Structures are given as structure tokens and as C-alpha cells.
Backbone atoms as SQL, in Angstrom:
CREATE TABLE atoms (id INTEGER PRIMARY KEY, chain TEXT, resi INTEGER, resn TEXT, atom TEXT, x REAL, y REAL, z REAL);
INSERT INTO atoms VALUES
  (1, 'A', 1, 'ALA', 'N', 15.230, -2.246, -10.396),
  (2, 'A', 1, 'ALA', 'CA', 14.927, -3.089, -11.539),
  (3, 'A', 1, 'ALA', 'C', 15.709, -2.587, -12.749),
  (4, 'A', 2, 'ARG', 'N', 16.277, -3.511, -13.489),
  (5, 'A', 2, 'ARG', 'CA', 16.932, -3.160, -14.750),
  (6, 'A', 2, 'ARG', 'C', 15.877, -3.246, -15.841),
  (7, 'A', 3, 'VAL', 'N', 15.825, -2.231, -16.691),
  (8, 'A', 3, 'VAL', 'CA', 14.802, -2.152, -17.735),
  (9, 'A', 3, 'VAL', 'C', 15.471, -2.178, -19.105),
  (10, 'A', 4, 'ARG', 'N', 14.940, -3.031, -19.980),
  (11, 'A', 4, 'ARG', 'CA', 15.397, -3.104, -21.368),
  (12, 'A', 4, 'ARG', 'C', 14.171, -2.991, -22.277),
  (13, 'A', 5, 'LEU', 'N', 14.337, -2.275, -23.349),
  (14, 'A', 5, 'LEU', 'CA', 13.276, -2.168, -24.349),
  (15, 'A', 5, 'LEU', 'C', 13.896, -2.437, -25.710),
  (16, 'A', 6, 'ASN', 'N', 13.332, -3.414, -26.404),
  (17, 'A', 6, 'ASN', 'CA', 13.813, -3.798, -27.733),
  (18, 'A', 6, 'ASN', 'C', 15.317, -4.085, -27.721),
  (19, 'A', 7, 'GLY', 'N', 15.769, -4.741, -26.658),
  (20, 'A', 7, 'GLY', 'CA', 17.164, -5.132, -26.546),
  (21, 'A', 7, 'GLY', 'C', 18.103, -4.048, -26.046),
  (22, 'A', 8, 'ARG', 'N', 17.623, -2.851, -25.868),
  (23, 'A', 8, 'ARG', 'CA', 18.479, -1.744, -25.404),
  (24, 'A', 8, 'ARG', 'C', 18.329, -1.559, -23.899),
  (25, 'A', 9, 'ASP', 'N', 19.449, -1.521, -23.206),
  (26, 'A', 9, 'ASP', 'CA', 19.454, -1.337, -21.757),
  (27, 'A', 9, 'ASP', 'C', 19.149, 0.121, -21.443),
  (28, 'A', 10, 'LEU', 'N', 18.066, 0.348, -20.703),
  (29, 'A', 10, 'LEU', 'CA', 17.658, 1.704, -20.344),
  (30, 'A', 10, 'LEU', 'C', 18.100, 2.082, -18.939),
  (31, 'A', 11, 'GLY', 'N', 18.799, 1.177, -18.271),
  (32, 'A', 11, 'GLY', 'CA', 19.327, 1.494, -16.950),
  (33, 'A', 11, 'GLY', 'C', 18.572, 0.806, -15.834),
  (34, 'A', 12, 'VAL', 'N', 18.932, 1.225, -14.619),
  (35, 'A', 12, 'VAL', 'CA', 18.365, 0.649, -13.400),
  (36, 'A', 12, 'VAL', 'C', 17.570, 1.722, -12.674),
  (37, 'A', 13, 'THR', 'N', 16.397, 1.364, -12.224),
  (38, 'A', 13, 'THR', 'CA', 15.601, 2.243, -11.377),
  (39, 'A', 13, 'THR', 'C', 15.356, 1.508, -10.068),
  (40, 'A', 14, 'TRP', 'N', 15.692, 2.144, -8.950),
  (41, 'A', 14, 'TRP', 'CA', 15.618, 1.442, -7.661),
  (42, 'A', 14, 'TRP', 'C', 14.852, 2.218, -6.596),
  (43, 'A', 15, 'CYS', 'N', 14.373, 3.406, -6.941),
  (44, 'A', 15, 'CYS', 'CA', 13.589, 4.166, -5.962),
  (45, 'A', 15, 'CYS', 'C', 12.523, 4.974, -6.701),
  (46, 'A', 16, 'ALA', 'N', 11.557, 5.455, -5.939),
  (47, 'A', 16, 'ALA', 'CA', 10.478, 6.250, -6.522),
  (48, 'A', 16, 'ALA', 'C', 11.080, 7.429, -7.286),
  (49, 'A', 17, 'PRO', 'N', 10.547, 7.757, -8.430),
  (50, 'A', 17, 'PRO', 'CA', 9.273, 7.328, -8.996),
  (51, 'A', 17, 'PRO', 'C', 9.368, 6.101, -9.903),
  (52, 'A', 18, 'TRP', 'N', 10.472, 5.360, -9.909),
  (53, 'A', 18, 'TRP', 'CA', 10.611, 4.122, -10.688),
  (54, 'A', 18, 'TRP', 'C', 10.249, 4.326, -12.155),
  (55, 'A', 19, 'ARG', 'N', 10.937, 5.256, -12.799),
  (56, 'A', 19, 'ARG', 'CA', 10.670, 5.569, -14.206),
  (57, 'A', 19, 'ARG', 'C', 11.957, 5.538, -15.015),
  (58, 'A', 20, 'VAL', 'N', 11.820, 5.196, -16.276),
  (59, 'A', 20, 'VAL', 'CA', 12.917, 5.317, -17.237),
  (60, 'A', 20, 'VAL', 'C', 12.373, 5.946, -18.511),
  (61, 'A', 21, 'GLU', 'N', 13.226, 6.649, -19.220),
  (62, 'A', 21, 'GLU', 'CA', 12.865, 7.284, -20.483),
  (63, 'A', 21, 'GLU', 'C', 12.943, 6.239, -21.593),
  (64, 'A', 22, 'ILE', 'N', 11.867, 6.106, -22.386),
  (65, 'A', 22, 'ILE', 'CA', 11.839, 5.099, -23.453),
  (66, 'A', 22, 'ILE', 'C', 11.602, 5.698, -24.833),
  (67, 'A', 23, 'GLY', 'N', 11.426, 7.013, -24.910),
  (68, 'A', 23, 'GLY', 'CA', 10.994, 7.665, -26.141),
  (69, 'A', 23, 'GLY', 'C', 11.778, 7.334, -27.386),
  (70, 'A', 24, 'ASP', 'N', 13.108, 7.350, -27.319),
  (71, 'A', 24, 'ASP', 'CA', 13.894, 7.131, -28.533),
  (72, 'A', 24, 'ASP', 'C', 14.067, 5.657, -28.876),
  (73, 'A', 25, 'VAL', 'N', 13.551, 4.756, -28.045),
  (74, 'A', 25, 'VAL', 'CA', 13.673, 3.313, -28.289),
  (75, 'A', 25, 'VAL', 'C', 12.321, 2.701, -28.668),
  (76, 'A', 26, 'LEU', 'N', 11.244, 3.357, -28.305),
  (77, 'A', 26, 'LEU', 'CA', 9.891, 2.855, -28.540),
  (78, 'A', 26, 'LEU', 'C', 9.569, 2.827, -30.031),
  (79, 'A', 27, 'LYS', 'N', 9.036, 1.695, -30.491),
  (80, 'A', 27, 'LYS', 'CA', 8.637, 1.541, -31.889),
  (81, 'A', 27, 'LYS', 'C', 7.117, 1.652, -31.994),
  (82, 'A', 28, 'GLU', 'N', 6.643, 1.812, -33.209),
  (83, 'A', 28, 'GLU', 'CA', 5.202, 1.905, -33.477),
  (84, 'A', 28, 'GLU', 'C', 4.462, 0.657, -32.992),
  (85, 'A', 29, 'LYS', 'N', 5.069, -0.532, -33.186),
  (86, 'A', 29, 'LYS', 'CA', 4.469, -1.782, -32.715),
  (87, 'A', 29, 'LYS', 'C', 5.568, -2.819, -32.513),
  (88, 'A', 30, 'ASP', 'N', 5.179, -3.965, -31.976),
  (89, 'A', 30, 'ASP', 'CA', 6.095, -5.085, -31.741),
  (90, 'A', 30, 'ASP', 'C', 7.271, -4.722, -30.834),
  (91, 'A', 31, 'ASN', 'N', 6.991, -4.041, -29.734),
  (92, 'A', 31, 'ASN', 'CA', 8.014, -3.718, -28.745),
  (93, 'A', 31, 'ASN', 'C', 8.188, -4.884, -27.782),
  (94, 'A', 32, 'ARG', 'N', 9.409, -5.044, -27.287),
  (95, 'A', 32, 'ARG', 'CA', 9.686, -6.079, -26.285),
  (96, 'A', 32, 'ARG', 'C', 10.246, -5.390, -25.043),
  (97, 'A', 33, 'LEU', 'N', 9.477, -5.438, -23.962),
  (98, 'A', 33, 'LEU', 'CA', 9.867, -4.827, -22.693),
  (99, 'A', 33, 'LEU', 'C', 10.333, -5.916, -21.739),
  (100, 'A', 34, 'GLU', 'N', 11.530, -5.749, -21.164),
  (101, 'A', 34, 'GLU', 'CA', 12.069, -6.691, -20.184),
  (102, 'A', 34, 'GLU', 'C', 12.360, -5.926, -18.897),
  (103, 'A', 35, 'ILE', 'N', 11.908, -6.480, -17.785),
  (104, 'A', 35, 'ILE', 'CA', 12.169, -5.885, -16.479),
  (105, 'A', 35, 'ILE', 'C', 12.768, -6.968, -15.598),
  (106, 'A', 36, 'GLU', 'N', 13.991, -6.745, -15.173),
  (107, 'A', 36, 'GLU', 'CA', 14.710, -7.711, -14.334),
  (108, 'A', 36, 'GLU', 'C', 14.740, -7.164, -12.908),
  (109, 'A', 37, 'VAL', 'N', 14.175, -7.923, -11.986),
  (110, 'A', 37, 'VAL', 'CA', 14.104, -7.463, -10.598),
  (111, 'A', 37, 'VAL', 'C', 14.949, -8.356, -9.699),
  (112, 'A', 38, 'ALA', 'N', 15.314, -7.823, -8.565),
  (113, 'A', 38, 'ALA', 'CA', 16.096, -8.574, -7.578),
  (114, 'A', 38, 'ALA', 'C', 15.232, -8.841, -6.351),
  (115, 'A', 39, 'ASN', 'N', 15.565, -9.887, -5.641),
  (116, 'A', 39, 'ASN', 'CA', 14.861, -10.234, -4.418),
  (117, 'A', 39, 'ASN', 'C', 15.432, -9.430, -3.255),
  (118, 'A', 40, 'LEU', 'N', 14.708, -9.360, -2.174),
  (119, 'A', 40, 'LEU', 'CA', 15.201, -8.716, -0.963),
  (120, 'A', 40, 'LEU', 'C', 16.132, -9.656, -0.211),
  (121, 'A', 41, 'TRP', 'N', 17.132, -9.090, 0.464),
  (122, 'A', 41, 'TRP', 'CA', 18.101, -9.880, 1.219),
  (123, 'A', 41, 'TRP', 'C', 17.437, -10.781, 2.262),
  (124, 'A', 42, 'PRO', 'N', 16.460, -10.297, 3.045),
  (125, 'A', 42, 'PRO', 'CA', 15.816, -11.208, 4.009),
  (126, 'A', 42, 'PRO', 'C', 15.196, -12.432, 3.336),
  (127, 'A', 43, 'ASN', 'N', 14.608, -12.265, 2.160),
  (128, 'A', 43, 'ASN', 'CA', 14.014, -13.408, 1.462),
  (129, 'A', 43, 'ASN', 'C', 15.081, -14.413, 1.031),
  (130, 'A', 44, 'ARG', 'N', 16.249, -13.924, 0.635),
  (131, 'A', 44, 'ARG', 'CA', 17.352, -14.821, 0.276),
  (132, 'A', 44, 'ARG', 'C', 17.794, -15.619, 1.499),
  (133, 'A', 45, 'LEU', 'N', 17.885, -14.951, 2.642),
  (134, 'A', 45, 'LEU', 'CA', 18.292, -15.629, 3.873),
  (135, 'A', 45, 'LEU', 'C', 17.261, -16.673, 4.293),
  (136, 'A', 46, 'ILE', 'N', 15.983, -16.350, 4.141),
  (137, 'A', 46, 'ILE', 'CA', 14.919, -17.309, 4.466),
  (138, 'A', 46, 'ILE', 'C', 15.009, -18.507, 3.525),
  (139, 'A', 47, 'GLY', 'N', 15.204, -18.247, 2.244),
  (140, 'A', 47, 'GLY', 'CA', 15.333, -19.330, 1.273),
  (141, 'A', 47, 'GLY', 'C', 16.509, -20.234, 1.574),
  (142, 'A', 48, 'ASP', 'N', 17.612, -19.647, 1.998),
  (143, 'A', 48, 'ASP', 'CA', 18.787, -20.452, 2.340),
  (144, 'A', 48, 'ASP', 'C', 18.515, -21.383, 3.509),
  (145, 'A', 49, 'ARG', 'N', 17.674, -20.976, 4.428),
  (146, 'A', 49, 'ARG', 'CA', 17.356, -21.822, 5.585),
  (147, 'A', 49, 'ARG', 'C', 16.655, -23.114, 5.157),
  (148, 'A', 50, 'LEU', 'N', 16.093, -23.117, 3.952),
  (149, 'A', 50, 'LEU', 'CA', 15.418, -24.311, 3.435),
  (150, 'A', 50, 'LEU', 'C', 16.395, -25.290, 2.786),
  (151, 'A', 51, 'LEU', 'N', 17.641, -24.861, 2.590),
  (152, 'A', 51, 'LEU', 'CA', 18.635, -25.668, 1.879),
  (153, 'A', 51, 'LEU', 'C', 19.639, -26.291, 2.842),
  (154, 'A', 52, 'PRO', 'N', 20.242, -27.414, 2.432),
  (155, 'A', 52, 'PRO', 'CA', 21.353, -27.950, 3.225),
  (156, 'A', 52, 'PRO', 'C', 22.495, -26.927, 3.229),
  (157, 'A', 53, 'LEU', 'N', 23.307, -26.932, 4.245),
  (158, 'A', 53, 'LEU', 'CA', 24.377, -25.951, 4.411),
  (159, 'A', 53, 'LEU', 'C', 25.257, -25.824, 3.166),
  (160, 'A', 54, 'GLU', 'N', 25.597, -26.927, 2.528),
  (161, 'A', 54, 'GLU', 'CA', 26.490, -26.877, 1.365),
  (162, 'A', 54, 'GLU', 'C', 25.839, -26.262, 0.124),
  (163, 'A', 55, 'LYS', 'N', 24.528, -26.104, 0.123),
  (164, 'A', 55, 'LYS', 'CA', 23.830, -25.512, -1.030),
  (165, 'A', 55, 'LYS', 'C', 23.405, -24.068, -0.786),
  (166, 'A', 56, 'GLN', 'N', 23.619, -23.553, 0.407),
  (167, 'A', 56, 'GLN', 'CA', 23.249, -22.173, 0.705),
  (168, 'A', 56, 'GLN', 'C', 24.167, -21.221, -0.052),
  (169, 'A', 57, 'VAL', 'N', 23.608, -20.108, -0.534),
  (170, 'A', 57, 'VAL', 'CA', 24.388, -19.175, -1.351),
  (171, 'A', 57, 'VAL', 'C', 24.723, -17.868, -0.635),
  (172, 'A', 58, 'ALA', 'N', 23.961, -17.495, 0.360),
  (173, 'A', 58, 'ALA', 'CA', 24.202, -16.230, 1.064),
  (174, 'A', 58, 'ALA', 'C', 25.205, -16.439, 2.193),
  (175, 'A', 59, 'TRP', 'N', 26.003, -15.413, 2.441),
  (176, 'A', 59, 'TRP', 'CA', 26.920, -15.456, 3.570),
  (177, 'A', 59, 'TRP', 'C', 26.631, -14.249, 4.444),
  (178, 'A', 60, 'THR', 'N', 26.471, -14.492, 5.712),
  (179, 'A', 60, 'THR', 'CA', 26.234, -13.418, 6.666),
  (180, 'A', 60, 'THR', 'C', 26.741, -13.859, 8.029),
  (181, 'A', 61, 'THR', 'N', 27.070, -12.901, 8.858),
  (182, 'A', 61, 'THR', 'CA', 27.535, -13.238, 10.210),
  (183, 'A', 61, 'THR', 'C', 26.369, -13.507, 11.145),
  (184, 'A', 62, 'TRP', 'N', 25.164, -13.092, 10.738),
  (185, 'A', 62, 'TRP', 'CA', 23.991, -13.282, 11.595),
  (186, 'A', 62, 'TRP', 'C', 22.760, -13.417, 10.715),
  (187, 'A', 63, 'ASN', 'N', 22.008, -14.475, 10.915),
  (188, 'A', 63, 'ASN', 'CA', 20.776, -14.697, 10.165),
  (189, 'A', 63, 'ASN', 'C', 19.648, -14.909, 11.164),
  (190, 'A', 64, 'PRO', 'N', 18.834, -13.877, 11.387),
  (191, 'A', 64, 'PRO', 'CA', 17.753, -13.987, 12.361),
  (192, 'A', 64, 'PRO', 'C', 16.528, -14.738, 11.837),
  (193, 'A', 65, 'TYR', 'N', 16.553, -15.135, 10.559),
  (194, 'A', 65, 'TYR', 'CA', 15.383, -15.750, 9.940),
  (195, 'A', 65, 'TYR', 'C', 15.416, -17.263, 10.049),
  (196, 'A', 66, 'LYS', 'N', 14.211, -17.844, 10.021),
  (197, 'A', 66, 'LYS', 'CA', 14.051, -19.297, 10.047),
  (198, 'A', 66, 'LYS', 'C', 13.440, -19.733, 8.717),
  (199, 'A', 67, 'ALA', 'N', 13.450, -21.013, 8.436),
  (200, 'A', 67, 'ALA', 'CA', 12.898, -21.527, 7.181),
  (201, 'A', 67, 'ALA', 'C', 11.420, -21.187, 7.030),
  (202, 'A', 68, 'ASP', 'N', 10.707, -21.051, 8.144),
  (203, 'A', 68, 'ASP', 'CA', 9.273, -20.747, 8.064),
  (204, 'A', 68, 'ASP', 'C', 8.966, -19.267, 8.308),
  (205, 'A', 69, 'SER', 'N', 9.998, -18.403, 8.294),
  (206, 'A', 69, 'SER', 'CA', 9.752, -16.963, 8.420),
  (207, 'A', 69, 'SER', 'C', 8.937, -16.484, 7.221),
  (208, 'A', 70, 'GLU', 'N', 8.110, -15.485, 7.443),
  (209, 'A', 70, 'GLU', 'CA', 7.271, -14.956, 6.370),
  (210, 'A', 70, 'GLU', 'C', 8.122, -14.161, 5.381),
  (211, 'A', 71, 'LEU', 'N', 7.929, -14.445, 4.087),
  (212, 'A', 71, 'LEU', 'CA', 8.647, -13.711, 3.051),
  (213, 'A', 71, 'LEU', 'C', 8.109, -12.290, 2.948),
  (214, 'A', 72, 'LEU', 'N', 8.983, -11.345, 2.631),
  (215, 'A', 72, 'LEU', 'CA', 8.588, -9.953, 2.447),
  (216, 'A', 72, 'LEU', 'C', 8.158, -9.728, 0.999),
  (217, 'A', 73, 'PRO', 'N', 7.184, -8.836, 0.771),
  (218, 'A', 73, 'PRO', 'CA', 6.795, -8.533, -0.607),
  (219, 'A', 73, 'PRO', 'C', 8.020, -8.040, -1.385),
  (220, 'A', 74, 'SER', 'N', 8.229, -8.602, -2.566),
  (221, 'A', 74, 'SER', 'CA', 9.427, -8.278, -3.329),
  (222, 'A', 74, 'SER', 'C', 9.170, -8.508, -4.803),
  (223, 'A', 75, 'GLY', 'N', 9.979, -7.882, -5.630),
  (224, 'A', 75, 'GLY', 'CA', 9.859, -8.076, -7.067),
  (225, 'A', 75, 'GLY', 'C', 8.988, -7.019, -7.706),
  (226, 'A', 76, 'LEU', 'N', 8.338, -7.371, -8.779),
  (227, 'A', 76, 'LEU', 'CA', 7.455, -6.462, -9.500),
  (228, 'A', 76, 'LEU', 'C', 6.080, -6.560, -8.857),
  (229, 'A', 77, 'LEU', 'N', 5.716, -5.560, -8.058),
  (230, 'A', 77, 'LEU', 'CA', 4.522, -5.655, -7.221),
  (231, 'A', 77, 'LEU', 'C', 3.275, -5.030, -7.834),
  (232, 'A', 78, 'GLY', 'N', 3.406, -4.290, -8.884),
  (233, 'A', 78, 'GLY', 'CA', 2.234, -3.639, -9.448),
  (234, 'A', 78, 'GLY', 'C', 2.255, -3.685, -10.963),
  (235, 'A', 79, 'PRO', 'N', 1.235, -3.141, -11.586),
  (236, 'A', 79, 'PRO', 'CA', 1.189, -3.155, -13.044),
  (237, 'A', 79, 'PRO', 'C', 2.248, -2.217, -13.630),
  (238, 'A', 80, 'VAL', 'N', 2.767, -2.601, -14.780),
  (239, 'A', 80, 'VAL', 'CA', 3.688, -1.744, -15.527),
  (240, 'A', 80, 'VAL', 'C', 2.840, -0.848, -16.412),
  (241, 'A', 81, 'ARG', 'N', 3.136, 0.445, -16.394),
  (242, 'A', 81, 'ARG', 'CA', 2.379, 1.390, -17.219),
  (243, 'A', 81, 'ARG', 'C', 3.331, 2.181, -18.094),
  (244, 'A', 82, 'ILE', 'N', 2.904, 2.441, -19.303),
  (245, 'A', 82, 'ILE', 'CA', 3.637, 3.333, -20.194),
  (246, 'A', 82, 'ILE', 'C', 2.805, 4.595, -20.315),
  (247, 'A', 83, 'THR', 'N', 3.394, 5.712, -19.919),
  (248, 'A', 83, 'THR', 'CA', 2.680, 6.988, -19.949),
  (249, 'A', 83, 'THR', 'C', 3.429, 7.964, -20.843),
  (250, 'A', 84, 'THR', 'N', 2.718, 8.947, -21.349),
  (251, 'A', 84, 'THR', 'CA', 3.338, 9.972, -22.183),
  (252, 'A', 84, 'THR', 'C', 3.579, 11.226, -21.357),
  (253, 'A', 85, 'GLN', 'N', 4.536, 11.993, -21.823),
  (254, 'A', 85, 'GLN', 'CA', 4.895, 13.227, -21.129),
  (255, 'A', 85, 'GLN', 'C', 5.518, 14.161, -22.153),
  (256, 'A', 86, 'GLU', 'N', 5.320, 15.452, -21.968),
  (257, 'A', 86, 'GLU', 'CA', 5.929, 16.421, -22.874),
  (258, 'A', 86, 'GLU', 'C', 7.443, 16.259, -22.875),
  (259, 'A', 87, 'LYS', 'N', 8.062, 16.427, -24.020),
  (260, 'A', 87, 'LYS', 'CA', 9.515, 16.286, -24.128),
  (261, 'A', 87, 'LYS', 'C', 10.196, 17.257, -23.168),
  (262, 'A', 88, 'GLY', 'N', 11.197, 16.744, -22.461),
  (263, 'A', 88, 'GLY', 'CA', 11.927, 17.561, -21.500),
  (264, 'A', 88, 'GLY', 'C', 11.271, 17.612, -20.138),
  (265, 'A', 89, 'GLY', 'N', 10.150, 16.906, -19.969),
  (266, 'A', 89, 'GLY', 'CA', 9.424, 16.967, -18.707),
  (267, 'A', 89, 'GLY', 'C', 9.883, 15.979, -17.663),
  (268, 'A', 90, 'MET', 'N', 10.651, 14.969, -18.061),
  (269, 'A', 90, 'MET', 'CA', 11.099, 13.973, -17.089),
  (270, 'A', 90, 'MET', 'C', 12.248, 14.521, -16.268),
  (271, 'A', 91, 'GLN', 'N', 12.194, 14.274, -14.962),
  (272, 'A', 91, 'GLN', 'CA', 13.238, 14.790, -14.069),
  (273, 'A', 91, 'GLN', 'C', 13.926, 13.668, -13.364);
């Protein structure tokens, strides 16, 4: 997920612990947090199966999925939390 706070790009987090440092961007109030997530490749392939061939966007040499295949959990799956930590403690 790409994370932005108050218009500043804080980078991409793609694996546990899914954290970004926000300390120098965080304001006292009126903060705007944006989290941009991507879908999983299997879900894109399943979605393409619902479209006519000329409207499909994914290209692959093999698509084992059907239009009625079950979608995999994807995106922002849990609550977003802002936690505090002693300075220098993030690894």
C-alpha cells in the first residue's frame, strides 16, 4: 500500500509489519491520511473473465480462473491504527 499523509508520500509498505513513519508530517489536527492499495493478480484475472475479450486488461499465458471463481481477500483488510513509539524505535 502506498501511504500519504497531508499530501506527502510516505512510501510503500507491502509486508509485515505494514508500518510507515509519520512523526514529522503529523499535525495537531486536520490531518488527511490516504492509503492506496492494489488488488491481487488472481482477482484481476477473475474480473477479466467477466469482460468481453476486447475489454480485458490483463495478459497472461495461462488463466486458471473462471468468471465465477471466488475472489481472494484483498485490499485494506483491517482497521488503520496510529500508534506512538519512542523516537528511534522504529525498525
